[in-house]
C-alpha positions in Angstrom: -19.6 -1.0 17.1 -19.0 -4.0 14.8 -20.6 -4.1 11.4 -22.1 -7.5 10.6 -20.2 -9.5 8.0 -22.0 -9.5 4.7 -20.6 -12.3 2.5 -22.8 -11.4 -0.4 -21.4 -7.9 -0.8 -17.7 -8.9 -0.6 -15.7 -8.4 -3.8 -12.2 -9.2 -5.0 -10.3 -8.1 -8.1 -10.6 -10.2 -11.2 -7.8 -9.4 -13.7 -9.7 -11.1 -16.5 -12.9 -9.1 -16.0 -10.8 -6.0 -14.9 -13.3 -5.3 -12.1 -14.1 -6.0 -8.5 -16.4 -9.0 -8.6 -18.2 -11.5 -6.4 -16.1 -14.5 -5.8 -16.2 -18.2 -4.9 -13.9 -19.6 -2.3 -12.0 -23.0 -2.5 -9.4 -24.4 -0.1 -6.5 -23.0 -2.1 -7.8 -20.0 -4.1 -10.7 -17.7 -4.7 -12.3 -17.6 -8.2 -14.4 -15.0 -10.0 -18.1 -16.0 -9.8 -18.6 -14.5 -13.3 -15.8 -16.0 -15.4 -14.0 -18.5 -13.1 -10.6 -16.9 -13.3 -8.6 -16.7 -10.0 -9.1 -13.4 -8.2 -6.8 -11.3 -5.9 -7.6 -9.0 -3.0 -6.5 -5.8 -4.8 -5.8 -4.6 -8.4 -2.2 -3.7 -8.9 -3.0 0.0 -8.8 -4.9 -0.3 -5.6 -2.2 -2.5 -4.1 0.4 0.3 -4.8 -1.9 2.9 -3.2 -2.4 0.7 -0.1 1.3 0.1 0.3 2.0 3.9 0.0 -0.6 4.6 2.6 0.9 2.0 5.0 4.4 3.4 4.5 3.2 7.0 5.1 1.4 5.9 8.3 4.6 4.0 9.5 6.7 7.2 8.8 4.3 9.3 10.8 4.2 6.8 13.7 8.1 6.6 13.8 8.2 10.4 14.0 5.9 10.5 17.0 
C-alpha cells in the first residue's frame, strides 16, 4: 500500500542549523525554511551510513 505524500513533514539537512529542517524548493536548489541556507538530502554522517548500507546490500546480493 502506498503512503500518501506529505510535503509538510518532509525534511532535509541544513548544515547551518545542524538539523533536519523543513525546506523551500527552487528550480536549482532547496533552501532551509528557517535560515535560508542551501540544504542537502543527508548530513555527512547519515550519507556515510547510507552508502555503507548500500554496499553491504550489494555484497549480499552478489553472493546470492
